[in-house]
C-alpha positions as CSV (number, residue, x, y, z in Angstrom):
1,M,0.0,0.0,0.0
2,K,1.3,3.4,-0.9
3,L,1.1,6.2,1.7
4,H,0.8,9.8,0.7
5,L,1.7,12.8,2.8
6,N,1.8,16.4,1.7
7,T,5.0,17.8,3.1
8,T,8.1,19.6,2.1
9,T,10.1,18.2,4.9
10,T,13.5,16.6,4.5
11,Q,12.7,14.3,7.4
12,N,12.3,10.5,7.0
13,I,8.7,9.4,6.3
14,F,7.3,6.0,5.3
15,T,6.1,6.3,1.7
16,A,5.0,2.6,1.2
17,H,4.8,-0.8,2.8
18,G,3.8,-4.3,1.9
19,A,4.4,-7.9,2.5
20,G,8.1,-8.1,3.5
21,Y,9.1,-4.5,2.8
22,V,8.8,-0.9,3.7
23,V,9.8,2.2,1.8
24,V,11.3,5.3,3.5
25,G,11.7,8.3,1.4
26,G,11.9,6.3,-1.8
27,Q,14.3,3.7,-0.4
28,R,13.1,0.1,-0.1
29,F,14.0,-2.0,2.9
30,E,13.4,-5.8,3.2
31,H,15.1,-6.3,6.6
32,P,14.6,-4.8,10.1
33,I,15.3,-1.1,10.3
34,V,15.1,1.7,12.8
35,V,13.8,5.0,11.6
36,T,14.0,8.4,13.2
37,P,13.0,11.7,11.6
38,E,16.7,12.4,10.9
39,Q,18.3,8.9,10.3
40,I,17.7,5.4,9.1
41,F,19.6,2.7,11.0
42,T,20.2,-0.7,9.3
43,D,22.3,-2.2,12.1
44,W,19.5,-3.2,14.4
45,Q,20.0,-7.0,14.7
46,P,16.8,-9.0,15.4
47,Q,15.8,-11.0,12.4
48,D,12.2,-11.4,13.6
49,F,9.9,-10.9,16.5
50,D,10.8,-14.2,18.2
51,A,14.5,-13.2,18.3
52,L,13.9,-10.0,20.3
53,D,15.8,-9.8,23.6
54,E,16.8,-7.0,26.1
55,T,19.8,-5.9,24.1
56,H,17.6,-5.1,21.1
57,F,15.5,-2.7,23.2
58,A,18.6,-1.3,25.0
59,Y,19.6,-0.1,21.5
60,F,17.0,2.7,21.8
61,L,18.3,4.2,25.0
62,T,21.0,6.3,23.2
63,L,18.4,7.6,20.8
64,K,16.3,9.0,23.7
65,P,12.9,9.1,22.0
66,E,9.6,10.1,23.6
67,I,8.0,7.0,22.1
68,L,9.2,3.8,20.4
69,L,6.8,2.3,17.9
70,L,7.6,-1.4,17.4
71,G,6.2,-2.7,14.1
72,T,5.9,-6.5,14.7
73,G,5.3,-7.7,11.2
74,A,2.0,-8.7,9.6
75,Q,0.4,-9.3,13.0
76,Q,0.3,-7.3,16.2
77,R,2.4,-9.0,18.8
78,F,3.5,-8.0,22.3
79,P,7.0,-8.7,23.7
80,H,7.3,-9.5,27.4
81,P,7.5,-6.2,29.3
82,Q,10.7,-7.5,31.0
83,L,12.5,-7.1,27.6
84,Y,11.9,-3.4,27.5
85,R,12.0,-2.5,31.2
86,Q,15.1,-0.3,30.7
87,L,13.0,1.9,28.3
88,I,10.2,2.2,30.8
89,A,12.6,3.1,33.5
90,A,14.0,5.8,31.2
91,R,10.4,7.1,30.7
92,I,10.3,6.1,27.0
93,G,6.9,4.9,25.9
94,V,6.7,1.7,23.9
95,E,3.8,0.9,21.6
96,C,3.5,-2.4,19.7
97,M,1.5,-2.7,16.5
98,H,1.6,-4.4,13.2
99,T,4.1,-2.9,10.8
100,A,1.6,-1.1,8.6
101,A,0.1,0.7,11.6
102,A,3.5,1.5,12.9
103,C,4.4,3.2,9.6
104,R,1.2,5.3,9.6
105,T,1.5,6.2,13.3
106,Y,5.2,7.2,12.9
107,N,4.3,9.5,10.0
108,I,1.6,11.3,12.1
109,L,3.8,11.7,15.2
110,M,6.8,12.8,13.1
111,A,4.6,15.4,11.4
112,E,3.6,16.7,14.9
113,N,7.4,17.1,15.7
114,R,7.3,14.4,18.3
115,K,10.6,12.6,19.1
116,V,9.5,9.3,17.7
117,V,11.5,6.2,16.7
118,A,10.0,3.3,14.6
119,A,11.6,-0.1,14.9
120,I,10.3,-2.1,12.0
121,L,10.3,-5.9,11.8
122,L,9.0,-7.5,8.5
């Protein structure tokens, strides 16, 4: 599905998503990524939802977002809260949703100038 947003921003936005991929600013990704308004990180290591562990969530502590959107693939899934307890202790909100919803929600929050990070699993 293509997403359309009227904006002249140079910040990263999701422009499309589908089975096994997302597109950020015209660049297609077929592996897990982390997206902030300013950067795209391709070094986030989990290969799928079942591989998530505490170190994968600790990755976001240095980015210091207000909210982390975890796109869990085609279905909404919820990791055990123990995995992201460090984020909660740092007062970082964590929202889990299927990847398509995470892409749409990220675009809205980013347009509102919120300090948002999207961690996308495919």
